[in-house]
N, C-alpha and C positions, 0 to 999 in steps of 0.2 A: 550236716546234710540231710536232707528230705530221702526219705524211701520213696522209690517209684511204687506206683500203686494206684488207687482210686482218685480220679479228677473230682476236684473240688469247684462244684458250678458257682459259687460264691466269688470265689478268687478270681474266675475264668470272668465273671460278669464284671467287677469292680476293673479288671483290664481292657474289656470292651467298652467300658463306661468312660474309662481315661483315654482310649484311642477316638472316641466321638467329641471329646473335649466340650467345651461350654460354649461354643457358638453355634452347635446345631441340635435341633431337637430332636426327639426319638423320630419322629415322623420323617422330618428332612434325611436324616442321617440312614434309616431303614429304608428309604427309596433310593440311596447312593449305592447300599451293600445288597438290596433285592430281598428286604424282609418287612414284614409290617411293624407298626409301632407297638403291636401288642405283644407280637414275636421277641422284638428286640427288648421291651422292658422285660418279659419273662428272662432273659438271656440276662441282661444287665443286673437283675435282683437275684440271680441264682436259683430260679424257680426250676429251671430247666436245664440241660446243658445245651449247648449249641452243636448244630449239626456240622459234620466235617465240611459240607459245600459251602454253609456261610462261613466257617472259618478259612476256607480257600479265598473266599471273596474279601473278606476282613485283612488276611494277608497281603492281597494283592493291591486293597486301597490305601492299608498302612504303611506298607514297608515292614512291617515287624514280622520277625519270624513265627511261626506256628509254635515252636518250643517256648519263646517269650510269652504269647496270649495263653497257652495251655499251662507252662508250669512256672513262667517267670525267669526262667534261665536265659539268661544272654550268649551270644557265641563264646565260645572260651569257658563258659562255667563248669566245672568240676570235669575238665580235661586233662 
């Protein structure tokens, strides 16, 4: 079981990329979730942690939980 603690921007970035899928470019997806292609690229590549505002929009767009986006935990994990 992973300890709570520091967020890993590379892992979060992989989940953002997974949500974007292969059908949309970064520019297209960025427009949908309200960020520039450059910012989305930085998030996906783990260069910077996404803002809470962005994560909330991503959650609303994807239907994924914030827990899953940030930690990979599904509902009921570790409960």
